[in-house]
N, CA, C and O atoms as a Maestro MAE file, in Angstrom:
{
 s_m_m2io_version
 :::
 2.0.0
}

f_m_ct {
 s_m_title
 :::
 protein
 m_atom[352] {
  # First column is atom index #
  i_m_mmod_type
  r_m_x_coord
  r_m_y_coord
  r_m_z_coord
  i_m_residue_number
  s_m_chain_name
  s_m_pdb_residue_name
  s_m_pdb_atom_name
  i_m_atomic_number
  :::
  1 25 -25.086 32.250 73.754 1 A "UNK " " N  " 7
  2 3 -24.987 32.824 72.445 1 A "UNK " " CA " 6
  3 2 -25.668 34.036 72.477 1 A "UNK " " C  " 6
  4 15 -26.794 33.651 72.790 1 A "UNK " " O  " 8
  5 25 -25.731 35.160 72.369 2 A "UNK " " N  " 7
  6 3 -26.424 36.233 72.418 2 A "UNK " " CA " 6
  7 2 -27.469 36.020 70.623 2 A "UNK " " C  " 6
  8 15 -26.972 35.256 69.796 2 A "UNK " " O  " 8
  9 25 -28.227 36.433 70.423 3 A "UNK " " N  " 7
  10 3 -29.184 36.911 69.279 3 A "UNK " " CA " 6
  11 2 -28.439 37.283 68.253 3 A "UNK " " C  " 6
  12 15 -28.609 36.796 67.135 3 A "UNK " " O  " 8
  13 25 -27.294 38.422 68.581 4 A "UNK " " N  " 7
  14 3 -26.699 38.924 66.952 4 A "UNK " " CA " 6
  15 2 -25.949 37.794 66.492 4 A "UNK " " C  " 6
  16 15 -26.180 37.311 65.384 4 A "UNK " " O  " 8
  17 25 -24.885 37.240 67.414 5 A "UNK " " N  " 7
  18 3 -24.525 35.973 67.003 5 A "UNK " " CA " 6
  19 2 -25.331 34.827 66.293 5 A "UNK " " C  " 6
  20 15 -24.974 34.304 65.238 5 A "UNK " " O  " 8
  21 25 -26.273 34.556 66.883 6 A "UNK " " N  " 7
  22 3 -27.585 33.791 66.148 6 A "UNK " " CA " 6
  23 2 -27.691 34.229 64.733 6 A "UNK " " C  " 6
  24 15 -27.575 33.401 63.829 6 A "UNK " " O  " 8
  25 25 -27.872 35.295 64.529 7 A "UNK " " N  " 7
  26 3 -28.396 36.075 63.137 7 A "UNK " " CA " 6
  27 2 -27.043 36.202 62.522 7 A "UNK " " C  " 6
  28 15 -27.309 36.561 61.376 7 A "UNK " " O  " 8
  29 25 -25.790 36.118 62.616 8 A "UNK " " N  " 7
  30 3 -24.486 36.117 61.825 8 A "UNK " " CA " 6
  31 2 -24.559 34.406 61.301 8 A "UNK " " C  " 6
  32 15 -24.384 34.000 60.152 8 A "UNK " " O  " 8
  33 25 -24.847 33.647 62.438 9 A "UNK " " N  " 7
  34 3 -24.718 32.103 61.434 9 A "UNK " " CA " 6
  35 2 -25.197 32.069 60.744 9 A "UNK " " C  " 6
  36 15 -24.702 31.810 59.647 9 A "UNK " " O  " 8
  37 25 -26.440 32.300 60.910 10 A "UNK " " N  " 7
  38 3 -27.881 31.939 59.685 10 A "UNK " " CA " 6
  39 2 -27.862 32.877 58.936 10 A "UNK " " C  " 6
  40 15 -29.043 33.103 58.673 10 A "UNK " " O  " 8
  41 25 -27.021 33.818 58.241 11 A "UNK " " N  " 7
  42 3 -27.391 34.589 57.326 11 A "UNK " " CA " 6
  43 2 -26.599 33.806 56.074 11 A "UNK " " C  " 6
  44 15 -25.627 33.057 56.171 11 A "UNK " " O  " 8
  45 25 -27.330 34.222 54.851 12 A "UNK " " N  " 7
  46 3 -26.742 32.955 54.004 12 A "UNK " " CA " 6
  47 2 -25.409 33.429 53.620 12 A "UNK " " C  " 6
  48 15 -24.931 34.480 54.049 12 A "UNK " " O  " 8
  49 25 -24.824 32.646 52.816 13 A "UNK " " N  " 7
  50 3 -23.270 32.626 52.876 13 A "UNK " " CA " 6
  51 2 -23.225 33.612 51.666 13 A "UNK " " C  " 6
  52 15 -22.293 34.404 51.809 13 A "UNK " " O  " 8
  53 25 -24.041 33.844 50.355 14 A "UNK " " N  " 7
  54 3 -23.699 35.421 49.871 14 A "UNK " " CA " 6
  55 2 -23.413 36.597 50.429 14 A "UNK " " C  " 6
  56 15 -22.605 37.408 49.977 14 A "UNK " " O  " 8
  57 25 -24.006 36.706 51.332 15 A "UNK " " N  " 7
  58 3 -23.368 37.774 52.178 15 A "UNK " " CA " 6
  59 2 -22.433 37.763 52.852 15 A "UNK " " C  " 6
  60 15 -21.868 38.844 53.024 15 A "UNK " " O  " 8
  61 25 -21.997 36.797 53.372 16 A "UNK " " N  " 7
  62 3 -20.924 36.878 53.842 16 A "UNK " " CA " 6
  63 2 -19.766 36.947 52.975 16 A "UNK " " C  " 6
  64 15 -18.750 37.581 53.261 16 A "UNK " " O  " 8
  65 25 -19.935 36.287 51.920 17 A "UNK " " N  " 7
  66 3 -18.855 36.147 50.982 17 A "UNK " " CA " 6
  67 2 -18.696 37.516 49.975 17 A "UNK " " C  " 6
  68 15 -17.806 37.682 49.142 17 A "UNK " " O  " 8
  69 25 -20.001 38.600 50.344 18 A "UNK " " N  " 7
  70 3 -19.280 39.761 49.702 18 A "UNK " " CA " 6
  71 2 -18.417 40.594 49.723 18 A "UNK " " C  " 6
  72 15 -17.779 41.038 48.768 18 A "UNK " " O  " 8
  73 25 -18.321 40.948 51.192 19 A "UNK " " N  " 7
  74 3 -17.040 42.030 51.031 19 A "UNK " " CA " 6
  75 2 -15.695 41.400 50.840 19 A "UNK " " C  " 6
  76 15 -14.744 42.156 51.041 19 A "UNK " " O  " 8
  77 25 -15.409 40.099 50.472 20 A "UNK " " N  " 7
  78 3 -14.014 39.136 49.917 20 A "UNK " " CA " 6
  79 2 -14.189 39.870 48.282 20 A "UNK " " C  " 6
  80 15 -13.263 40.560 47.857 20 A "UNK " " O  " 8
  81 25 -15.061 39.717 47.695 21 A "UNK " " N  " 7
  82 3 -15.565 40.063 46.073 21 A "UNK " " CA " 6
  83 2 -14.570 41.092 46.029 21 A "UNK " " C  " 6
  84 15 -13.455 41.020 45.511 21 A "UNK " " O  " 8
  85 25 -15.227 42.304 46.782 22 A "UNK " " N  " 7
  86 3 -14.847 43.744 46.714 22 A "UNK " " CA " 6
  87 2 -13.229 43.774 47.013 22 A "UNK " " C  " 6
  88 15 -12.688 44.862 46.813 22 A "UNK " " O  " 8
  89 25 -12.365 42.645 47.493 23 A "UNK " " N  " 7
  90 3 -11.212 42.914 47.586 23 A "UNK " " CA " 6
  91 2 -10.123 42.677 46.172 23 A "UNK " " C  " 6
  92 15 -8.997 43.171 46.121 23 A "UNK " " O  " 8
  93 25 -10.569 42.054 45.375 24 A "UNK " " N  " 7
  94 3 -9.900 41.760 43.929 24 A "UNK " " CA " 6
  95 2 -9.671 43.069 43.442 24 A "UNK " " C  " 6
  96 15 -10.699 43.745 43.479 24 A "UNK " " O  " 8
  97 25 -8.750 43.619 43.029 25 A "UNK " " N  " 7
  98 3 -8.601 44.535 42.436 25 A "UNK " " CA " 6
  99 2 -9.308 44.931 40.694 25 A "UNK " " C  " 6
  100 15 -9.198 44.004 39.891 25 A "UNK " " O  " 8
  101 25 -9.973 46.211 40.184 26 A "UNK " " N  " 7
  102 3 -10.535 45.960 39.073 26 A "UNK " " CA " 6
  103 2 -9.481 46.052 38.094 26 A "UNK " " C  " 6
  104 15 -8.452 46.725 38.163 26 A "UNK " " O  " 8
  105 25 -9.926 45.183 37.048 27 A "UNK " " N  " 7
  106 3 -8.877 45.422 35.727 27 A "UNK " " CA " 6
  107 2 -9.148 46.676 35.329 27 A "UNK " " C  " 6
  108 15 -10.209 47.293 35.244 27 A "UNK " " O  " 8
  109 25 -7.575 47.081 35.002 28 A "UNK " " N  " 7
  110 3 -7.789 48.537 34.443 28 A "UNK " " CA " 6
  111 2 -8.059 48.538 32.839 28 A "UNK " " C  " 6
  112 15 -7.542 47.592 32.245 28 A "UNK " " O  " 8
  113 25 -8.755 49.417 32.096 29 A "UNK " " N  " 7
  114 3 -8.828 48.643 30.891 29 A "UNK " " CA " 6
  115 2 -7.644 49.766 30.031 29 A "UNK " " C  " 6
  116 15 -7.210 50.848 30.428 29 A "UNK " " O  " 8
  117 25 -7.391 49.123 28.905 30 A "UNK " " N  " 7
  118 3 -6.581 49.670 28.178 30 A "UNK " " CA " 6
  119 2 -7.115 50.544 26.998 30 A "UNK " " C  " 6
  120 15 -8.132 50.121 26.447 30 A "UNK " " O  " 8
  121 25 -6.495 51.858 26.476 31 A "UNK " " N  " 7
  122 3 -7.052 52.093 24.978 31 A "UNK " " CA " 6
  123 2 -6.787 51.476 23.954 31 A "UNK " " C  " 6
  124 15 -5.946 50.578 23.928 31 A "UNK " " O  " 8
  125 25 -7.409 51.828 23.025 32 A "UNK " " N  " 7
  126 3 -7.657 50.845 21.762 32 A "UNK " " CA " 6
  127 2 -6.024 50.996 21.144 32 A "UNK " " C  " 6
  128 15 -5.593 50.002 20.558 32 A "UNK " " O  " 8
  129 25 -5.273 51.995 21.240 33 A "UNK " " N  " 7
  130 3 -4.113 52.334 20.765 33 A "UNK " " CA " 6
  131 2 -3.056 51.990 21.567 33 A "UNK " " C  " 6
  132 15 -1.995 52.546 21.282 33 A "UNK " " O  " 8
  133 25 -3.051 51.178 22.550 34 A "UNK " " N  " 7
  134 3 -2.080 50.416 23.583 34 A "UNK " " CA " 6
  135 2 -2.756 48.889 23.279 34 A "UNK " " C  " 6
  136 15 -1.964 47.951 23.368 34 A "UNK " " O  " 8
  137 25 -3.665 48.682 23.051 35 A "UNK " " N  " 7
  138 3 -3.902 47.022 22.478 35 A "UNK " " CA " 6
  139 2 -2.969 46.228 21.464 35 A "UNK " " C  " 6
  140 15 -2.810 46.691 20.335 35 A "UNK " " O  " 8
  141 25 -2.374 45.089 21.828 36 A "UNK " " N  " 7
  142 3 -2.036 44.648 20.824 36 A "UNK " " CA " 6
  143 2 -2.618 43.978 19.556 36 A "UNK " " C  " 6
  144 15 -3.846 44.056 19.581 36 A "UNK " " O  " 8
  145 25 -2.247 43.481 18.690 37 A "UNK " " N  " 7
  146 3 -2.800 42.393 17.671 37 A "UNK " " CA " 6
  147 2 -3.600 41.571 18.263 37 A "UNK " " C  " 6
  148 15 -4.761 41.462 17.867 37 A "UNK " " O  " 8
  149 25 -3.155 40.890 19.251 38 A "UNK " " N  " 7
  150 3 -3.883 39.701 19.755 38 A "UNK " " CA " 6
  151 2 -5.185 40.042 20.421 38 A "UNK " " C  " 6
  152 15 -6.272 39.505 20.205 38 A "UNK " " O  " 8
  153 25 -4.835 41.317 21.524 39 A "UNK " " N  " 7
  154 3 -5.599 41.699 22.147 39 A "UNK " " CA " 6
  155 2 -6.980 42.190 21.437 39 A "UNK " " C  " 6
  156 15 -8.106 42.031 21.907 39 A "UNK " " O  " 8
  157 25 -6.609 42.903 20.047 40 A "UNK " " N  " 7
  158 3 -7.390 43.450 19.365 40 A "UNK " " CA " 6
  159 2 -8.613 42.577 18.769 40 A "UNK " " C  " 6
  160 15 -9.823 42.801 18.815 40 A "UNK " " O  " 8
  161 25 -7.811 41.390 18.132 41 A "UNK " " N  " 7
  162 3 -8.401 40.333 17.891 41 A "UNK " " CA " 6
  163 2 -9.699 39.683 18.519 41 A "UNK " " C  " 6
  164 15 -10.686 39.179 17.982 41 A "UNK " " O  " 8
  165 25 -9.235 39.938 20.301 42 A "UNK " " N  " 7
  166 3 -10.442 39.250 21.321 42 A "UNK " " CA " 6
  167 2 -11.470 39.959 21.264 42 A "UNK " " C  " 6
  168 15 -12.659 39.639 21.285 42 A "UNK " " O  " 8
  169 25 -10.854 41.176 21.174 43 A "UNK " " N  " 7
  170 3 -12.125 42.257 21.707 43 A "UNK " " CA " 6
  171 2 -12.789 42.469 20.664 43 A "UNK " " C  " 6
  172 15 -13.970 42.781 20.816 43 A "UNK " " O  " 8
  173 25 -12.400 42.396 19.697 44 A "UNK " " N  " 7
  174 3 -13.587 42.414 18.211 44 A "UNK " " CA " 6
  175 2 -14.384 41.141 18.218 44 A "UNK " " C  " 6
  176 15 -15.510 41.215 17.725 44 A "UNK " " O  " 8
  177 25 -13.916 39.788 18.779 45 A "UNK " " N  " 7
  178 3 -14.578 38.602 18.317 45 A "UNK " " CA " 6
  179 2 -15.810 39.024 19.786 45 A "UNK " " C  " 6
  180 15 -16.989 38.695 19.654 45 A "UNK " " O  " 8
  181 25 -15.282 39.832 21.231 46 A "UNK " " N  " 7
  182 3 -16.006 39.865 22.277 46 A "UNK " " CA " 6
  183 2 -17.205 40.706 21.980 46 A "UNK " " C  " 6
  184 15 -18.296 40.565 22.533 46 A "UNK " " O  " 8
  185 25 -16.864 41.758 20.893 47 A "UNK " " N  " 7
  186 3 -17.929 42.656 20.794 47 A "UNK " " CA " 6
  187 2 -19.057 42.327 19.732 47 A "UNK " " C  " 6
  188 15 -20.170 42.847 19.658 47 A "UNK " " O  " 8
  189 25 -18.500 41.325 18.914 48 A "UNK " " N  " 7
  190 3 -19.321 40.698 17.724 48 A "UNK " " CA " 6
  191 2 -20.368 39.705 18.721 48 A "UNK " " C  " 6
  192 15 -21.560 39.979 18.854 48 A "UNK " " O  " 8
  193 25 -19.836 38.742 19.261 49 A "UNK " " N  " 7
  194 3 -20.829 38.357 20.276 49 A "UNK " " CA " 6
  195 2 -21.533 39.022 20.951 49 A "UNK " " C  " 6
  196 15 -22.614 38.434 20.942 49 A "UNK " " O  " 8
  197 25 -21.636 40.111 21.694 50 A "UNK " " N  " 7
  198 3 -22.301 40.678 22.405 50 A "UNK " " CA " 6
  199 2 -23.109 41.533 21.431 50 A "UNK " " C  " 6
  200 15 -24.263 41.118 21.324 50 A "UNK " " O  " 8
  201 25 -22.877 42.443 20.806 51 A "UNK " " N  " 7
  202 3 -23.437 42.968 19.967 51 A "UNK " " CA " 6
  203 2 -24.416 42.378 18.511 51 A "UNK " " C  " 6
  204 15 -25.502 42.788 18.103 51 A "UNK " " O  " 8
  205 25 -23.856 41.684 18.177 52 A "UNK " " N  " 7
  206 3 -24.295 41.063 17.131 52 A "UNK " " CA " 6
  207 2 -23.653 41.368 15.806 52 A "UNK " " C  " 6
  208 15 -23.739 40.738 14.752 52 A "UNK " " O  " 8
  209 25 -23.009 42.439 16.074 53 A "UNK " " N  " 7
  210 3 -22.218 42.510 14.461 53 A "UNK " " CA " 6
  211 2 -21.263 43.834 14.795 53 A "UNK " " C  " 6
  212 15 -21.123 44.392 15.884 53 A "UNK " " O  " 8
  213 25 -20.884 44.036 14.005 54 A "UNK " " N  " 7
  214 3 -19.780 45.111 13.838 54 A "UNK " " CA " 6
  215 2 -20.057 46.529 13.333 54 A "UNK " " C  " 6
  216 15 -19.213 47.164 12.699 54 A "UNK " " O  " 8
  217 25 -20.989 46.891 13.566 55 A "UNK " " N  " 7
  218 3 -21.701 48.378 12.963 55 A "UNK " " CA " 6
  219 2 -21.071 49.170 14.091 55 A "UNK " " C  " 6
  220 15 -20.758 50.240 13.570 55 A "UNK " " O  " 8
  221 25 -20.801 49.188 15.088 56 A "UNK " " N  " 7
  222 3 -21.215 50.257 16.417 56 A "UNK " " CA " 6
  223 2 -19.561 51.032 15.993 56 A "UNK " " C  " 6
  224 15 -18.817 50.696 15.072 56 A "UNK " " O  " 8
  225 25 -19.335 52.203 17.071 57 A "UNK " " N  " 7
  226 3 -18.427 53.115 16.252 57 A "UNK " " CA " 6
  227 2 -17.241 52.285 16.831 57 A "UNK " " C  " 6
  228 15 -16.276 51.930 16.154 57 A "UNK " " O  " 8
  229 25 -17.410 52.018 18.134 58 A "UNK " " N  " 7
  230 3 -16.530 51.441 18.945 58 A "UNK " " CA " 6
  231 2 -15.876 49.897 18.486 58 A "UNK " " C  " 6
  232 15 -14.813 49.434 18.899 58 A "UNK " " O  " 8
  233 25 -16.935 49.170 17.400 59 A "UNK " " N  " 7
  234 3 -16.251 47.963 16.809 59 A "UNK " " CA " 6
  235 2 -15.351 48.459 15.769 59 A "UNK " " C  " 6
  236 15 -14.209 48.000 15.746 59 A "UNK " " O  " 8
  237 25 -15.699 49.314 14.922 60 A "UNK " " N  " 7
  238 3 -15.320 49.993 13.887 60 A "UNK " " CA " 6
  239 2 -14.019 50.433 14.142 60 A "UNK " " C  " 6
  240 15 -13.081 50.097 13.418 60 A "UNK " " O  " 8
  241 25 -13.854 51.366 15.391 61 A "UNK " " N  " 7
  242 3 -12.631 51.560 15.898 61 A "UNK " " CA " 6
  243 2 -11.323 50.802 16.068 61 A "UNK " " C  " 6
  244 15 -10.171 51.091 15.747 61 A "UNK " " O  " 8
  245 25 -11.831 49.794 16.642 62 A "UNK " " N  " 7
  246 3 -11.118 48.315 16.805 62 A "UNK " " CA " 6
  247 2 -10.758 47.728 15.383 62 A "UNK " " C  " 6
  248 15 -9.683 47.181 15.138 62 A "UNK " " O  " 8
  249 25 -11.769 47.902 14.488 63 A "UNK " " N  " 7
  250 3 -11.120 47.400 13.193 63 A "UNK " " CA " 6
  251 2 -9.828 48.362 12.359 63 A "UNK " " C  " 6
  252 15 -8.748 48.165 11.802 63 A "UNK " " O  " 8
  253 25 -10.678 49.410 12.673 64 A "UNK " " N  " 7
  254 3 -9.286 50.408 12.161 64 A "UNK " " CA " 6
  255 2 -8.006 50.483 12.641 64 A "UNK " " C  " 6
  256 15 -7.047 50.772 11.925 64 A "UNK " " O  " 8
  257 25 -7.928 50.212 13.945 65 A "UNK " " N  " 7
  258 3 -6.620 49.862 14.687 65 A "UNK " " CA " 6
  259 2 -5.886 48.678 13.994 65 A "UNK " " C  " 6
  260 15 -4.797 48.635 13.421 65 A "UNK " " O  " 8
  261 25 -6.775 47.787 14.217 66 A "UNK " " N  " 7
  262 3 -6.292 46.466 13.646 66 A "UNK " " CA " 6
  263 2 -5.310 46.091 12.331 66 A "UNK " " C  " 6
  264 15 -4.328 45.372 12.146 66 A "UNK " " O  " 8
  265 25 -6.305 47.170 11.370 67 A "UNK " " N  " 7
  266 3 -5.784 47.413 9.795 67 A "UNK " " CA " 6
  267 2 -4.699 48.099 9.929 67 A "UNK " " C  " 6
  268 15 -3.789 47.847 9.139 67 A "UNK " " O  " 8
  269 25 -4.486 49.194 11.006 68 A "UNK " " N  " 7
  270 3 -3.402 49.864 11.176 68 A "UNK " " CA " 6
  271 2 -2.103 49.179 11.384 68 A "UNK " " C  " 6
  272 15 -1.075 49.473 10.774 68 A "UNK " " O  " 8
  273 25 -2.217 48.177 12.351 69 A "UNK " " N  " 7
  274 3 -1.390 47.542 13.006 69 A "UNK " " CA " 6
  275 2 -1.025 46.389 12.004 69 A "UNK " " C  " 6
  276 15 0.174 46.111 11.951 69 A "UNK " " O  " 8
  277 25 -1.537 45.963 11.524 70 A "UNK " " N  " 7
  278 3 -1.325 44.920 10.040 70 A "UNK " " CA " 6
  279 2 -0.526 45.637 9.326 70 A "UNK " " C  " 6
  280 15 0.509 45.077 8.963 70 A "UNK " " O  " 8
  281 25 -0.722 46.887 8.962 71 A "UNK " " N  " 7
  282 3 -0.104 47.890 7.699 71 A "UNK " " CA " 6
  283 2 1.349 48.562 7.990 71 A "UNK " " C  " 6
  284 15 2.248 48.838 7.196 71 A "UNK " " O  " 8
  285 25 1.260 48.754 9.582 72 A "UNK " " N  " 7
  286 3 2.547 48.747 10.058 72 A "UNK " " CA " 6
  287 2 3.424 47.810 9.946 72 A "UNK " " C  " 6
  288 15 4.539 48.156 9.557 72 A "UNK " " O  " 8
  289 25 3.172 46.315 10.260 73 A "UNK " " N  " 7
  290 3 3.731 45.237 10.213 73 A "UNK " " CA " 6
  291 2 4.340 44.806 9.298 73 A "UNK " " C  " 6
  292 15 5.506 44.412 9.264 73 A "UNK " " O  " 8
  293 25 3.264 44.881 8.176 74 A "UNK " " N  " 7
  294 3 3.833 44.802 6.773 74 A "UNK " " CA " 6
  295 2 5.005 45.793 6.287 74 A "UNK " " C  " 6
  296 15 6.010 45.419 5.681 74 A "UNK " " O  " 8
  297 25 4.749 46.942 6.604 75 A "UNK " " N  " 7
  298 3 5.875 48.146 6.425 75 A "UNK " " CA " 6
  299 2 7.139 47.532 6.845 75 A "UNK " " C  " 6
  300 15 8.029 47.440 6.000 75 A "UNK " " O  " 8
  301 25 7.361 47.053 8.165 76 A "UNK " " N  " 7
  302 3 8.266 46.702 9.023 76 A "UNK " " CA " 6
  303 2 9.192 45.797 8.087 76 A "UNK " " C  " 6
  304 15 10.213 46.115 7.478 76 A "UNK " " O  " 8
  305 25 8.608 44.723 8.151 77 A "UNK " " N  " 7
  306 3 8.777 43.485 7.255 77 A "UNK " " CA " 6
  307 2 9.565 43.855 5.989 77 A "UNK " " C  " 6
  308 15 10.677 43.342 5.868 77 A "UNK " " O  " 8
  309 25 9.073 44.778 4.926 78 A "UNK " " N  " 7
  310 3 9.109 45.211 3.553 78 A "UNK " " CA " 6
  311 2 10.658 45.771 4.053 78 A "UNK " " C  " 6
  312 15 11.735 45.337 3.643 78 A "UNK " " O  " 8
  313 25 10.472 46.739 4.945 79 A "UNK " " N  " 7
  314 3 12.138 47.640 5.480 79 A "UNK " " CA " 6
  315 2 13.005 46.701 5.444 79 A "UNK " " C  " 6
  316 15 14.107 46.949 4.953 79 A "UNK " " O  " 8
  317 25 12.771 45.665 5.853 80 A "UNK " " N  " 7
  318 3 13.521 44.430 6.713 80 A "UNK " " CA " 6
  319 2 14.459 44.146 5.456 80 A "UNK " " C  " 6
  320 15 15.571 44.587 5.163 80 A "UNK " " O  " 8
  321 25 13.661 43.307 4.862 81 A "UNK " " N  " 7
  322 3 13.897 42.638 3.685 81 A "UNK " " CA " 6
  323 2 14.830 43.588 2.614 81 A "UNK " " C  " 6
  324 15 15.852 43.139 2.094 81 A "UNK " " O  " 8
  325 25 14.439 44.648 2.424 82 A "UNK " " N  " 7
  326 3 15.210 45.823 1.794 82 A "UNK " " CA " 6
  327 2 16.717 46.116 2.036 82 A "UNK " " C  " 6
  328 15 17.652 46.373 1.278 82 A "UNK " " O  " 8
  329 25 16.548 45.929 3.877 83 A "UNK " " N  " 7
  330 3 17.912 46.119 3.977 83 A "UNK " " CA " 6
  331 2 18.550 44.861 3.631 83 A "UNK " " C  " 6
  332 15 19.508 44.901 2.859 83 A "UNK " " O  " 8
  333 25 18.199 43.886 4.040 84 A "UNK " " N  " 7
  334 3 18.518 42.660 4.060 84 A "UNK " " CA " 6
  335 2 19.518 42.398 2.507 84 A "UNK " " C  " 6
  336 15 20.585 41.801 2.360 84 A "UNK " " O  " 8
  337 25 18.581 43.172 1.443 85 A "UNK " " N  " 7
  338 3 19.110 42.739 0.348 85 A "UNK " " CA " 6
  339 2 20.256 44.026 -0.175 85 A "UNK " " C  " 6
  340 15 21.020 43.917 -1.134 85 A "UNK " " O  " 8
  341 25 20.168 44.886 0.472 86 A "UNK " " N  " 7
  342 3 21.429 45.803 0.353 86 A "UNK " " CA " 6
  343 2 22.423 45.751 0.749 86 A "UNK " " C  " 6
  344 15 23.415 46.281 0.247 86 A "UNK " " O  " 8
  345 25 22.374 44.956 1.961 87 A "UNK " " N  " 7
  346 3 23.619 44.265 2.825 87 A "UNK " " CA " 6
  347 2 24.505 43.119 1.794 87 A "UNK " " C  " 6
  348 15 25.701 43.148 1.502 87 A "UNK " " O  " 8
  349 25 23.730 42.393 1.489 88 A "UNK " " N  " 7
  350 3 24.044 41.156 0.498 88 A "UNK " " CA " 6
  351 2 25.164 41.669 -0.263 88 A "UNK " " C  " 6
  352 15 25.684 40.978 -1.139 88 A "UNK " " O  " 8
  :::
 }
 m_bond[351] {
  # First column is bond index #
  i_m_from
  i_m_to
  i_m_order
  :::
  1 1 2 1
  2 2 3 1
  3 3 4 2
  4 3 5 1
  5 5 6 1
  6 6 7 1
  7 7 8 2
  8 7 9 1
  9 9 10 1
  10 10 11 1
  11 11 12 2
  12 11 13 1
  13 13 14 1
  14 14 15 1
  15 15 16 2
  16 15 17 1
  17 17 18 1
  18 18 19 1
  19 19 20 2
  20 19 21 1
  21 21 22 1
  22 22 23 1
  23 23 24 2
  24 23 25 1
  25 25 26 1
  26 26 27 1
  27 27 28 2
  28 27 29 1
  29 29 30 1
  30 30 31 1
  31 31 32 2
  32 31 33 1
  33 33 34 1
  34 34 35 1
  35 35 36 2
  36 35 37 1
  37 37 38 1
  38 38 39 1
  39 39 40 2
  40 39 41 1
  41 41 42 1
  42 42 43 1
  43 43 44 2
  44 43 45 1
  45 45 46 1
  46 46 47 1
  47 47 48 2
  48 47 49 1
  49 49 50 1
  50 50 51 1
  51 51 52 2
  52 51 53 1
  53 53 54 1
  54 54 55 1
  55 55 56 2
  56 55 57 1
  57 57 58 1
  58 58 59 1
  59 59 60 2
  60 59 61 1
  61 61 62 1
  62 62 63 1
  63 63 64 2
  64 63 65 1
  65 65 66 1
  66 66 67 1
  67 67 68 2
  68 67 69 1
  69 69 70 1
  70 70 71 1
  71 71 72 2
  72 71 73 1
  73 73 74 1
  74 74 75 1
  75 75 76 2
  76 75 77 1
  77 77 78 1
  78 78 79 1
  79 79 80 2
  80 79 81 1
  81 81 82 1
  82 82 83 1
  83 83 84 2
  84 83 85 1
  85 85 86 1
  86 86 87 1
  87 87 88 2
  88 87 89 1
  89 89 90 1
  90 90 91 1
  91 91 92 2
  92 91 93 1
  93 93 94 1
  94 94 95 1
  95 95 96 2
  96 95 97 1
  97 97 98 1
  98 98 99 1
  99 99 100 2
  100 99 101 1
  101 101 102 1
  102 102 103 1
  103 103 104 2
  104 103 105 1
  105 105 106 1
  106 106 107 1
  107 107 108 2
  108 107 109 1
  109 109 110 1
  110 110 111 1
  111 111 112 2
  112 111 113 1
  113 113 114 1
  114 114 115 1
  115 115 116 2
  116 115 117 1
  117 117 118 1
  118 118 119 1
  119 119 120 2
  120 119 121 1
  121 121 122 1
  122 122 123 1
  123 123 124 2
  124 123 125 1
  125 125 126 1
  126 126 127 1
  127 127 128 2
  128 127 129 1
  129 129 130 1
  130 130 131 1
  131 131 132 2
  132 131 133 1
  133 133 134 1
  134 134 135 1
  135 135 136 2
  136 135 137 1
  137 137 138 1
  138 138 139 1
  139 139 140 2
  140 139 141 1
  141 141 142 1
  142 142 143 1
  143 143 144 2
  144 143 145 1
  145 145 146 1
  146 146 147 1
  147 147 148 2
  148 147 149 1
  149 149 150 1
  150 150 151 1
  151 151 152 2
  152 151 153 1
  153 153 154 1
  154 154 155 1
  155 155 156 2
  156 155 157 1
  157 157 158 1
  158 158 159 1
  159 159 160 2
  160 159 161 1
  161 161 162 1
  162 162 163 1
  163 163 164 2
  164 163 165 1
  165 165 166 1
  166 166 167 1
  167 167 168 2
  168 167 169 1
  169 169 170 1
  170 170 171 1
  171 171 172 2
  172 171 173 1
  173 173 174 1
  174 174 175 1
  175 175 176 2
  176 175 177 1
  177 177 178 1
  178 178 179 1
  179 179 180 2
  180 179 181 1
  181 181 182 1
  182 182 183 1
  183 183 184 2
  184 183 185 1
  185 185 186 1
  186 186 187 1
  187 187 188 2
  188 187 189 1
  189 189 190 1
  190 190 191 1
  191 191 192 2
  192 191 193 1
  193 193 194 1
  194 194 195 1
  195 195 196 2
  196 195 197 1
  197 197 198 1
  198 198 199 1
  199 199 200 2
  200 199 201 1
  201 201 202 1
  202 202 203 1
  203 203 204 2
  204 203 205 1
  205 205 206 1
  206 206 207 1
  207 207 208 2
  208 207 209 1
  209 209 210 1
  210 210 211 1
  211 211 212 2
  212 211 213 1
  213 213 214 1
  214 214 215 1
  215 215 216 2
  216 215 217 1
  217 217 218 1
  218 218 219 1
  219 219 220 2
  220 219 221 1
  221 221 222 1
  222 222 223 1
  223 223 224 2
  224 223 225 1
  225 225 226 1
  226 226 227 1
  227 227 228 2
  228 227 229 1
  229 229 230 1
  230 230 231 1
  231 231 232 2
  232 231 233 1
  233 233 234 1
  234 234 235 1
  235 235 236 2
  236 235 237 1
  237 237 238 1
  238 238 239 1
  239 239 240 2
  240 239 241 1
  241 241 242 1
  242 242 243 1
  243 243 244 2
  244 243 245 1
  245 245 246 1
  246 246 247 1
  247 247 248 2
  248 247 249 1
  249 249 250 1
  250 250 251 1
  251 251 252 2
  252 251 253 1
  253 253 254 1
  254 254 255 1
  255 255 256 2
  256 255 257 1
  257 257 258 1
  258 258 259 1
  259 259 260 2
  260 259 261 1
  261 261 262 1
  262 262 263 1
  263 263 264 2
  264 263 265 1
  265 265 266 1
  266 266 267 1
  267 267 268 2
  268 267 269 1
  269 269 270 1
  270 270 271 1
  271 271 272 2
  272 271 273 1
  273 273 274 1
  274 274 275 1
  275 275 276 2
  276 275 277 1
  277 277 278 1
  278 278 279 1
  279 279 280 2
  280 279 281 1
  281 281 282 1
  282 282 283 1
  283 283 284 2
  284 283 285 1
  285 285 286 1
  286 286 287 1
  287 287 288 2
  288 287 289 1
  289 289 290 1
  290 290 291 1
  291 291 292 2
  292 291 293 1
  293 293 294 1
  294 294 295 1
  295 295 296 2
  296 295 297 1
  297 297 298 1
  298 298 299 1
  299 299 300 2
  300 299 301 1
  301 301 302 1
  302 302 303 1
  303 303 304 2
  304 303 305 1
  305 305 306 1
  306 306 307 1
  307 307 308 2
  308 307 309 1
  309 309 310 1
  310 310 311 1
  311 311 312 2
  312 311 313 1
  313 313 314 1
  314 314 315 1
  315 315 316 2
  316 315 317 1
  317 317 318 1
  318 318 319 1
  319 319 320 2
  320 319 321 1
  321 321 322 1
  322 322 323 1
  323 323 324 2
  324 323 325 1
  325 325 326 1
  326 326 327 1
  327 327 328 2
  328 327 329 1
  329 329 330 1
  330 330 331 1
  331 331 332 2
  332 331 333 1
  333 333 334 1
  334 334 335 1
  335 335 336 2
  336 335 337 1
  337 337 338 1
  338 338 339 1
  339 339 340 2
  340 339 341 1
  341 341 342 1
  342 342 343 1
  343 343 344 2
  344 343 345 1
  345 345 346 1
  346 346 347 1
  347 347 348 2
  348 347 349 1
  349 349 350 1
  350 350 351 1
  351 351 352 2
  :::
 }
}
């Protein structure tokens, strides 16, 4: 066995596994306006845990988008109910 082969076998496992980790595709980040309500709530919790509060501009944008989605859902439900009453 040559010296190079011996060095390869003695290399720590972390160095050998490193190329395998790079093969995984990176997750593509979504824009705030493309997140669902569940995704927004999850992201808000993550931000609060990492930063300790929701004072950052990013956290404020998440909260505004969540409020906007909730308002749209309420408006949609109200419109459906009014249509059901007029049909009956």
